[in-house]
C-alpha positions in Angstrom: 18.4 43.4 94.4 15.0 41.8 95.8 16.0 38.5 95.6 19.1 39.6 98.0 17.2 41.0 100.2 14.3 38.0 100.8 17.3 35.8 101.1 18.9 38.0 103.9 15.5 37.7 105.6 14.6 34.7 105.3 18.3 33.7 106.7 17.9 36.1 109.7 14.4 34.8 110.1 16.1 31.1 110.9 18.4 33.0 112.8 16.0 34.2 114.9 14.3 30.7 115.1 17.5 29.2 116.5 18.1 31.8 118.9 14.7 31.5 120.6 14.6 27.8 120.7 18.0 26.8 121.2 20.2 29.8 122.8 17.7 32.7 124.4 20.9 35.2 123.8 18.5 38.0 124.6 18.5 41.4 122.8 20.5 39.9 119.9 18.2 37.7 118.8 15.2 40.2 118.7 17.5 42.8 116.6 17.6 39.8 114.2 14.1 39.8 113.7 13.6 43.3 113.2 16.0 43.4 110.5 14.6 40.8 108.4 11.3 42.8 108.9 12.8 45.7 107.7 14.3 43.7 104.9 10.9 42.3 103.9 9.1 45.7 103.9 11.9 47.4 102.3 11.6 44.4 99.2 7.8 44.7 99.2 8.0 49.0 99.1 10.4 48.5 96.4 8.3 45.8 94.2 5.8 48.3 94.1 
């Protein structure tokens, strides 16, 4: 389950970076970043 969360987080961070530099869509980009951070935090919390 941890690896799935990390893959999901990496995909969301990459999507966020592409959105910020290429499209500047607005709120959706920030939602992607928040979801990626939450996924990383869940992975760290579950590991301990």
